C-alpha positions in Angstrom: 25.6 -29.7 18.2 24.6 -27.1 15.7 27.5 -25.3 14.3 27.5 -21.7 16.2 30.3 -20.6 13.5 28.8 -19.9 10.5 27.0 -17.2 9.5 23.5 -16.4 9.4 22.6 -13.5 6.1 20.6 -11.2 8.7 16.9 -10.5 7.7 15.0 -7.2 6.5 11.3 -6.6 7.2 8.8 -4.5 4.8 11.0 -0.9 6.3 13.4 -1.9 5.4 12.8 -2.8 2.3 11.1 0.3 2.1 13.7 1.8 2.6 16.5 1.0 1.0 14.5 1.3 -2.5 13.1 4.9 -0.5 9.7 3.9 -1.1 7.1 3.6 1.5 6.3 0.0 3.5 2.8 0.2 1.7 4.5 0.0 -1.7 6.8 -2.9 -0.5 3.6 -5.1 0.4 2.3 -3.5 -3.6 5.4 -5.4 -4.8 4.3 -8.4 -2.7 1.3 -8.6 -4.4 2.4 -7.5 -7.8 5.5 -8.4 -8.5 7.8 -11.4 -8.1 9.8 -9.8 -5.1 11.1 -12.7 -3.3 10.4 -12.7 0.8 10.0 -15.5 3.4 7.3 -16.0 5.7 8.3 -16.7 9.4 7.1 -17.2 13.2 3.4 -18.2 11.6 0.4 -19.4 14.7 -2.1 -20.9 13.6 -3.5 -19.6 10.3 -1.7 -15.8 11.7 0.8 -14.3 10.0 3.6 -13.1 12.6 6.3 -11.8 10.3 7.4 -11.4 6.0 11.0 -10.8 6.2 13.5 -10.7 3.1 17.0 -11.8 1.9 19.3 -8.3 1.5 20.8 -9.8 -2.2 17.6 -11.7 -2.8 16.3 -8.1 -2.7 19.3 -6.9 -4.6 18.8 -9.0 -6.9 15.6 -8.8 -7.5 15.7 -5.2 -8.2 19.0 -6.0 -10.6 16.8 -8.9 -12.4 14.1 -5.9 -13.4 14.5 -5.2 -16.8 14.1 -1.2 -16.3 13.5 0.4 -13.0 10.9 2.3 -14.9 9.0 -1.3 -14.4 9.3 -1.1 -10.7 8.3 2.6 -10.4 5.2 2.0 -13.2 4.5 -0.3 -10.8 5.0 2.4 -7.4 2.9 4.6 -9.6 0.0 2.2 -9.9 0.1 1.8 -6.9 -0.3 6.3 -5.8 -2.8 6.6 -9.1 -4.6 3.8 -7.8 -5.2 5.3 -4.0 -6.1 8.4 -6.0 -8.7 7.1 -7.8 -9.6 5.8 -4.4 -9.7 8.9 -3.1 -11.7 10.5 -5.8 -14.5 7.3 -5.6 -15.0 8.2 -2.1 -15.0 12.3 -2.1 -18.0 11.9 -4.9 -19.9 9.6 -3.4 -20.2 12.1 0.2 -20.5 14.7 -3.0 -23.9 12.5 -4.5 -24.8 11.2 -0.7 -25.2 15.7 0.1 -27.3 15.7 -2.9 -29.2 13.1 -2.3 -29.9 14.7 1.2 -30.8 18.0 0.3 -33.2 16.6 -2.8 -35.0 14.5 -0.1 -34.9 18.3 2.1 -38.5 20.4 2.3 -37.4 24.0 1.8 -37.9 25.6 5.4 -34.6 22.5 6.8 -32.7 23.7 3.5 -33.3 27.5 4.0 -32.4 26.4 8.1 -29.5 24.5 7.1 -27.6 26.5 4.2 -29.2 29.8 4.5 -30.5 32.4 1.5 -28.6 31.7 -2.1 -28.4 35.0 -3.6 
């Protein structure tokens, strides 16, 4: 018979970790990918992952073990910087496509779309 008196730790979700660390859930996933933040995978069905969980004491110990909280901030900043770079790249891609479209237009098509340029 199982010991029902045993206290089991409450597990945190990625949202709980994000709230505790005051970052976004996406940043928690970046920590999982780019650092050694402790987490567990539970509830697998076949090859499909159902859930990521964290033991609060392990997360707090991990945060405390970081040489400098600036390391965490730098990781978070790199993630944000990466997103900004992607956004700029997408904007440049759109501008390039529009430039190509304009170059392929006849004068009549250009005037119909953009009007007279003074």
